[in-house]
Steps between C-alpha positions, in 0.01 A plus 500: 500500500859584586440762770656415834216599736678346801788747460281810455639822645254739665556869428337837527485727198586868516449763234785540253582853397750420227661240283488404133132397509180696562312245708733336749487454872782426742475199729674498837666164427817455296802276448552463876153341513557274198330711232634465145420669168211327325315388813124545473304730731145421612246616753195313625303597187746405227813594310646848564816481287860381510828606655717696254784615727632400841700679768620366834182584692255605229382406153315673215174344380381569143122505512288325235345822379831681435525613139809281447348186655419214261409151623352191334152416629204279410130470568444249778202326336550573128882455502524801265862626499598868499759750623394729785633848417512761777350839420553711813721806480423654843686434822330249736314589818507255788264597778244737347372272223575180309797538265329433167472817290422352159441126458767316300411403144509152347718497186581223250188305597492149354135392467338826616156375391515241780586746780203569725397818680572455872735205447789470744839574346803309634869485418572251220854411611633553149834676475608387847440833681201391707365165614186374329163555666553813713185716504546830314146636468171500310461546122288798392403557137414832336274595211800553270621142555784592736550285809629629835563330833374629834790401726405287800780642715350847451181418689643667811803718570821297498718509809614150598611243244669164465812477286526151354806332354430370152731291286365379167512125435808395303440280195649150539762559230639805687682281752616150419508232765833316521492125440179500297502284190307550179118536521311171542329528160827528307665184377774437250509221248 
């Protein structure tokens, strides 16, 4: 919902050696290609992250497992809501192995008793950062009751991605339509 798949921008990721975040990659597509801050980044397996800065010919992608990354997610079947909190503090590796160092943790779980081991975790769309329904990974429980997510995008090394424009849906009251009268159900006496 809300992602403009038709206007996706193909890019190749290269290792990032600096910046304000630990786990970012640089894409070889930037403002000249139509990339904007907030666009979502995916590969064939699922969500990789989002664009946090843009230059003329490159952009920086904050990965889901970065320690500063927090996104609203939900269980696909159970509809359990949570916040996916990145845990990784090591720099990413592109070619030698998948990028996941430590699986992100699920925080602020609403209805944890309904979450199932092996359930697919998707973006919830809440907060307007990501569209609803994008595959994030698989829920994994531990003996101490903590839940983590094995990221789907981490199944193989990440090199090529799609950068997708995403604009959250505006509520109807955000923009009024000229010439509209009162609602049909309202009458005056």
